[in-house]
N, CA, C and O atoms as CSV, one atom per row, in Angstrom:
chain,resi,resn,atom,element,x,y,z
A,1,UNK,N,N,0.813,-1.183,0.000
A,1,UNK,CA,C,0.000,0.000,0.000
A,1,UNK,C,C,0.866,1.259,0.000
A,1,UNK,O,O,0.588,2.218,-0.720
A,2,UNK,N,N,1.912,1.240,0.814
A,2,UNK,CA,C,2.807,2.396,0.861
A,2,UNK,C,C,3.568,2.547,-0.454
A,2,UNK,O,O,3.850,3.664,-0.887
A,3,UNK,N,N,3.899,1.422,-1.087
A,3,UNK,CA,C,4.613,1.479,-2.361
A,3,UNK,C,C,3.728,2.089,-3.444
A,3,UNK,O,O,4.214,2.840,-4.289
A,4,UNK,N,N,2.445,1.776,-3.425
A,4,UNK,CA,C,1.521,2.346,-4.400
A,4,UNK,C,C,1.410,3.848,-4.223
A,4,UNK,O,O,1.416,4.601,-5.198
A,5,UNK,N,N,1.311,4.275,-2.991
A,5,UNK,CA,C,1.232,5.715,-2.723
A,5,UNK,C,C,2.516,6.412,-3.139
A,5,UNK,O,O,2.473,7.503,-3.709
A,6,UNK,N,N,3.653,5.798,-2.861
A,6,UNK,CA,C,4.937,6.387,-3.233
A,6,UNK,C,C,5.054,6.488,-4.758
A,6,UNK,O,O,5.520,7.505,-5.272
A,7,UNK,N,N,4.639,5.455,-5.479
A,7,UNK,CA,C,4.712,5.501,-6.938
A,7,UNK,C,C,3.777,6.561,-7.504
A,7,UNK,O,O,4.120,7.233,-8.477
A,8,UNK,N,N,2.609,6.717,-6.910
A,8,UNK,CA,C,1.696,7.755,-7.381
A,8,UNK,C,C,2.281,9.142,-7.144
A,8,UNK,O,O,2.149,10.030,-7.987
A,9,UNK,N,N,2.924,9.324,-5.999
A,9,UNK,CA,C,3.549,10.616,-5.722
A,9,UNK,C,C,4.703,10.897,-6.679
A,9,UNK,O,O,4.868,12.030,-7.131
A,10,UNK,N,N,5.502,9.881,-6.990
A,10,UNK,CA,C,6.611,10.053,-7.927
A,10,UNK,C,C,6.080,10.367,-9.318
A,10,UNK,O,O,6.614,11.238,-10.005
A,11,UNK,N,N,5.035,9.667,-9.736
A,11,UNK,CA,C,4.448,9.926,-11.059
A,11,UNK,C,C,3.855,11.328,-11.130
A,11,UNK,O,O,4.002,12.015,-12.140
A,12,UNK,N,N,3.190,11.753,-10.066
A,12,UNK,CA,C,2.611,13.095,-10.046
A,12,UNK,C,C,3.706,14.161,-10.055
A,12,UNK,O,O,3.575,15.183,-10.729
A,13,UNK,N,N,4.781,13.925,-9.311
A,13,UNK,CA,C,5.884,14.885,-9.296
A,13,UNK,C,C,6.569,14.969,-10.654
A,13,UNK,O,O,6.932,16.057,-11.101
A,14,UNK,N,N,6.746,13.829,-11.310
A,14,UNK,CA,C,7.369,13.838,-12.629
A,14,UNK,C,C,6.476,14.547,-13.645
A,14,UNK,O,O,6.966,15.307,-14.480
A,15,UNK,N,N,5.180,14.302,-13.577
A,15,UNK,CA,C,4.253,14.974,-14.492
A,15,UNK,C,C,4.257,16.479,-14.246
A,15,UNK,O,O,4.219,17.262,-15.196
A,16,UNK,N,N,4.302,16.890,-12.981
A,16,UNK,CA,C,4.345,18.313,-12.665
A,16,UNK,C,C,5.641,18.947,-13.162
A,16,UNK,O,O,5.639,20.093,-13.613
A,17,UNK,N,N,6.742,18.212,-13.081
A,17,UNK,CA,C,8.017,18.740,-13.576
A,17,UNK,C,C,7.984,18.923,-15.081
A,17,UNK,O,O,8.502,19.914,-15.596
A,18,UNK,N,N,7.381,17.979,-15.795
A,18,UNK,CA,C,7.280,18.095,-17.249
A,18,UNK,C,C,6.400,19.278,-17.628
A,18,UNK,O,O,6.740,20.035,-18.537
A,19,UNK,N,N,5.285,19.442,-16.949
A,19,UNK,CA,C,4.386,20.561,-17.247
A,19,UNK,C,C,5.068,21.889,-16.940
A,19,UNK,O,O,4.978,22.830,-17.727
A,20,UNK,N,N,5.749,21.968,-15.798
A,20,UNK,CA,C,6.425,23.214,-15.429
A,20,UNK,C,C,7.541,23.556,-16.413
A,20,UNK,O,O,7.708,24.717,-16.787
A,21,UNK,N,N,8.299,22.555,-16.830
A,21,UNK,CA,C,9.389,22.840,-17.760
A,21,UNK,C,C,8.855,23.237,-19.133
A,21,UNK,O,O,9.476,24.046,-19.822
A,22,UNK,N,N,7.723,22.687,-19.540
A,22,UNK,CA,C,7.161,23.095,-20.823
A,22,UNK,C,C,6.614,24.519,-20.745
A,22,UNK,O,O,6.674,25.259,-21.726
A,23,UNK,N,N,6.083,24.907,-19.585
A,23,UNK,CA,C,5.601,26.283,-19.430
A,23,UNK,C,C,6.760,27.276,-19.450
A,23,UNK,O,O,6.626,28.371,-19.995
A,24,UNK,N,N,7.878,26.908,-18.868
A,24,UNK,CA,C,9.058,27.772,-18.894
A,24,UNK,C,C,9.546,27.922,-20.331
A,24,UNK,O,O,9.937,29.014,-20.743
A,25,UNK,N,N,9.525,26.838,-21.090
A,25,UNK,CA,C,9.934,26.911,-22.492
A,25,UNK,C,C,9.022,27.801,-23.315
A,25,UNK,O,O,9.487,28.529,-24.192
A,26,UNK,N,N,7.733,27.747,-23.040
A,26,UNK,CA,C,6.775,28.590,-23.764
A,26,UNK,C,C,6.994,30.055,-23.410
A,26,UNK,O,O,6.971,30.921,-24.286
A,27,UNK,N,N,7.207,30.331,-22.128
A,27,UNK,CA,C,7.409,31.716,-21.705
A,27,UNK,C,C,8.702,32.285,-22.273
A,27,UNK,O,O,8.725,33.431,-22.721
A,28,UNK,N,N,9.770,31.507,-22.262
A,28,UNK,CA,C,11.030,32.017,-22.796
A,28,UNK,C,C,10.974,32.125,-24.322
A,28,UNK,O,O,11.637,32.982,-24.906
A,29,UNK,N,N,10.195,31.269,-24.960
A,29,UNK,CA,C,10.053,31.362,-26.415
A,29,UNK,C,C,9.273,32.613,-26.807
A,29,UNK,O,O,9.516,33.195,-27.864
A,30,UNK,N,N,8.344,33.021,-25.961
A,30,UNK,CA,C,7.567,34.222,-26.272
A,30,UNK,C,C,8.427,35.477,-26.153
A,30,UNK,O,O,8.201,36.452,-26.870
A,31,UNK,N,N,9.407,35.461,-25.259
A,31,UNK,CA,C,10.250,36.629,-25.061
A,31,UNK,C,C,11.423,36.704,-26.027
A,31,UNK,O,O,11.908,37.796,-26.324
A,32,UNK,N,N,11.880,35.575,-26.516
A,32,UNK,CA,C,13.066,35.534,-27.360
A,32,UNK,C,C,12.734,35.673,-28.835
A,32,UNK,O,O,11.568,35.634,-29.228
A,33,UNK,N,N,13.763,35.834,-29.640
A,33,UNK,CA,C,13.547,35.929,-31.084
A,33,UNK,C,C,13.222,34.562,-31.674
A,33,UNK,O,O,13.522,33.531,-31.071
A,34,UNK,N,N,12.624,34.558,-32.822
A,34,UNK,CA,C,12.276,33.317,-33.497
A,34,UNK,C,C,13.547,32.645,-34.021
A,34,UNK,O,O,14.448,33.331,-34.503
A,35,UNK,N,N,13.632,31.325,-33.935
A,35,UNK,CA,C,14.813,30.635,-34.469
A,35,UNK,C,C,14.812,30.652,-35.998
A,35,UNK,O,O,13.771,30.818,-36.634
A,36,UNK,N,N,15.972,30.480,-36.555
A,36,UNK,CA,C,16.094,30.435,-38.010
A,36,UNK,C,C,15.384,29.185,-38.533
A,36,UNK,O,O,15.319,28.181,-37.825
A,37,UNK,N,N,14.853,29.225,-39.750
A,37,UNK,CA,C,14.143,28.059,-40.288
A,37,UNK,C,C,15.023,26.813,-40.400
A,37,UNK,O,O,14.511,25.695,-40.344
A,38,UNK,N,N,16.321,26.985,-40.554
A,38,UNK,CA,C,17.198,25.830,-40.694
A,38,UNK,C,C,17.731,25.345,-39.353
A,38,UNK,O,O,18.465,24.359,-39.298
A,39,UNK,N,N,17.366,26.031,-38.273
A,39,UNK,CA,C,17.859,25.650,-36.952
A,39,UNK,C,C,17.096,24.432,-36.434
A,39,UNK,O,O,15.867,24.391,-36.498
A,40,UNK,N,N,17.820,23.449,-35.924
A,40,UNK,CA,C,17.204,22.271,-35.351
A,40,UNK,C,C,17.322,22.262,-33.842
A,40,UNK,O,O,17.382,21.193,-33.235
A,41,UNK,N,N,17.358,23.424,-33.228
A,41,UNK,CA,C,17.598,23.519,-31.791
A,41,UNK,C,C,16.464,22.923,-30.973
A,41,UNK,O,O,16.711,22.358,-29.907
A,42,UNK,N,N,15.250,23.033,-31.434
A,42,UNK,CA,C,14.115,22.573,-30.643
A,42,UNK,C,C,13.797,21.101,-30.850
A,42,UNK,O,O,13.037,20.541,-30.061
A,43,UNK,N,N,14.332,20.454,-31.859
A,43,UNK,CA,C,13.956,19.075,-32.132
A,43,UNK,C,C,14.447,18.120,-31.054
A,43,UNK,O,O,13.714,17.208,-30.671
A,44,UNK,N,N,15.660,18.301,-30.558
A,44,UNK,CA,C,16.183,17.419,-29.512
A,44,UNK,C,C,15.444,17.645,-28.202
A,44,UNK,O,O,15.156,16.692,-27.478
A,45,UNK,N,N,15.138,18.883,-27.895
A,45,UNK,CA,C,14.429,19.182,-26.657
A,45,UNK,C,C,13.014,18.623,-26.694
A,45,UNK,O,O,12.546,18.053,-25.709
A,46,UNK,N,N,12.337,18.782,-27.812
A,46,UNK,CA,C,10.978,18.261,-27.928
A,46,UNK,C,C,10.976,16.738,-27.850
A,46,UNK,O,O,10.074,16.152,-27.252
A,47,UNK,N,N,11.966,16.100,-28.441
A,47,UNK,CA,C,12.060,14.645,-28.379
A,47,UNK,C,C,12.307,14.175,-26.954
A,47,UNK,O,O,11.728,13.179,-26.520
A,48,UNK,N,N,13.157,14.879,-26.227
A,48,UNK,CA,C,13.436,14.503,-24.837
A,48,UNK,C,C,12.196,14.666,-23.969
A,48,UNK,O,O,11.897,13.791,-23.156
A,49,UNK,N,N,11.477,15.756,-24.124
A,49,UNK,CA,C,10.258,15.950,-23.334
A,49,UNK,C,C,9.196,14.917,-23.689
A,49,UNK,O,O,8.476,14.444,-22.810
A,50,UNK,N,N,9.091,14.568,-24.951
A,50,UNK,CA,C,8.124,13.549,-25.348
A,50,UNK,C,C,8.478,12.197,-24.738
A,50,UNK,O,O,7.596,11.470,-24.282
A,51,UNK,N,N,9.758,11.860,-24.727
A,51,UNK,CA,C,10.186,10.587,-24.150
A,51,UNK,C,C,9.935,10.555,-22.646
A,51,UNK,O,O,9.491,9.539,-22.111
A,52,UNK,N,N,10.214,11.654,-21.968
A,52,UNK,CA,C,9.993,11.709,-20.518
A,52,UNK,C,C,8.506,11.626,-20.199
A,52,UNK,O,O,8.109,10.902,-19.286
A,53,UNK,N,N,7.693,12.349,-20.932
A,53,UNK,CA,C,6.258,12.311,-20.650
A,53,UNK,C,C,5.672,10.938,-20.955
A,53,UNK,O,O,4.775,10.478,-20.249
A,54,UNK,N,N,6.168,10.283,-21.994
A,54,UNK,CA,C,5.710,8.926,-22.295
A,54,UNK,C,C,6.121,7.959,-21.190
A,54,UNK,O,O,5.341,7.091,-20.800
A,55,UNK,N,N,7.337,8.106,-20.689
A,55,UNK,CA,C,7.801,7.239,-19.605
A,55,UNK,C,C,6.981,7.464,-18.338
A,55,UNK,O,O,6.641,6.507,-17.642
A,56,UNK,N,N,6.665,8.709,-18.038
A,56,UNK,CA,C,5.840,9.007,-16.858
A,56,UNK,C,C,4.454,8.401,-17.015
A,56,UNK,O,O,3.916,7.825,-16.070
A,57,UNK,N,N,3.878,8.529,-18.196
A,57,UNK,CA,C,2.558,7.951,-18.431
A,57,UNK,C,C,2.595,6.430,-18.325
A,57,UNK,O,O,1.669,5.826,-17.783
A,58,UNK,N,N,3.652,5.805,-18.835
A,58,UNK,CA,C,3.768,4.355,-18.763
A,58,UNK,C,C,3.913,3.880,-17.321
A,58,UNK,O,O,3.291,2.896,-16.923
A,59,UNK,N,N,4.733,4.577,-16.541
A,59,UNK,CA,C,4.899,4.207,-15.129
A,59,UNK,C,C,3.580,4.398,-14.383
A,59,UNK,O,O,3.199,3.554,-13.572
A,60,UNK,N,N,2.896,5.485,-14.650
A,60,UNK,CA,C,1.610,5.717,-13.998
A,60,UNK,C,C,0.577,4.680,-14.362
A,60,UNK,O,O,-0.204,4.248,-13.515
A,61,UNK,N,N,0.568,4.277,-15.619
A,61,UNK,CA,C,-0.403,3.275,-16.063
A,61,UNK,C,C,-0.083,1.894,-15.514
A,61,UNK,O,O,-0.985,1.168,-15.095
A,62,UNK,N,N,1.190,1.526,-15.513
A,62,UNK,CA,C,1.566,0.182,-15.106
A,62,UNK,C,C,1.600,-0.016,-13.599
A,62,UNK,O,O,1.265,-1.097,-13.114
A,63,UNK,N,N,1.997,0.999,-12.852
A,63,UNK,CA,C,2.241,0.804,-11.432
A,63,UNK,C,C,1.256,1.515,-10.509
A,63,UNK,O,O,1.270,1.270,-9.303
A,64,UNK,N,N,0.410,2.383,-11.038
A,64,UNK,CA,C,-0.508,3.105,-10.144
A,64,UNK,C,C,-1.931,2.619,-10.282
A,64,UNK,O,O,-2.824,3.123,-9.601
């Protein structure tokens, strides 16, 4: 029972971290200049966030 609660708290904390980091990215993108069309700066970051959010969802689905 305690393990289930701990896993739910970890999943919720990870989801909150992903949401908070995406909000920071949106806010900083609104203040900064637009990237060049040939720039691939955001592709690695978007892929990393997608992988983390998928992992959080999988852990939440399987263990909570």
